[in-house]
N, C-alpha and C positions, 0 to 999 in steps of 0.2 A: 785666534780660535784654534782649538785642537782638532787635529784630523784623525784622532784615535777613534776606532769603532766603538759604538755603545755596547755595554755589557748586555747579555741576553735578558736580564731582568728589566733593564731600562727600555729595551726594545719592546718587550711585552707590555709594559705600562704605557708606552707611547702608542702602541697599536690599540690597546683597550681604550685609551682616552680619545683616540681618533674615531673609533667606532661609536663612542658614547656622545661625542659632540653634536651630531645631528639630532639625537634624541633630546638633549638638553635644550638646544635651540628651539625645537618644536614645542616642548613643554613650556618654556618661558614665554614664547610667543602666544600660545593658547591661554596661559594664565593672564598675560597682559590684556589680551583681547577680551577675556571674560570680565576682568576688573573694569575695563572701560565701558563695556555694555551694561554691566550691573550698575555702575555709577550713573549712567545716562537714564536707565530705567528708574532708579531710586529718585533721582532729581525730578523726573517727570511725575512720578507718583506723589511726591511731596508737594510739588507745585499745583497739581490738580486738586489735591486735598485742601490746600490753602485757598484756592480760588472758589471752592464750593461754598455756598452759603451755610452758615451754622446758626442754629438756634442757641441763643445764650440765655440761660436761666440761672440767675444768681440768687434766687430765693433761698435755696439750701445753704449757700455760703453766708447769706445775711443772717439766717437763723442761727448758724453756728457762731457767727460773730456776736450776735446779740446774747447768746448763752454765755459766751466767754466774758462779755462785758458784765453780765449779771453775777457771775461767779468769780470775779476778781481777776479775770484775764487782763493782761497789760499790753499796751502797745498798739499795733496797727488795727486790730479789730475795732477798738473804740474809735479810732480816728476815721475808719471807713464808715462806721455807723453815723458819726457826726456829719461827715460829708454828705452822706445819702439823705440825711434829714434836713439839710439846709433848704430854705424856702426856694432858692433859685434852681434847685435840682428838679428836673421833670419827674424823676421817679421817687422823689422824697415824699414822705407821708406827713 
């Protein structure tokens, strides 16, 4: 290691970085704390939303699927309509 004294510019930079370090540590700690708290709150909100009962009304979706099947729509809407119209389906007509 060199025992030469640091130039004045290097000493100023070192002093500035030493004064800045506590600020950076505090800011990073607060941001980490905020991210953790926000994550916990978001997960709680999503879980409570999932656990609430929801009314499911697929009549509009079935109407669109029926219209698509009538006007040449291809693929899944026709399959969905066929499955819903099967005799074993409780909601089939």
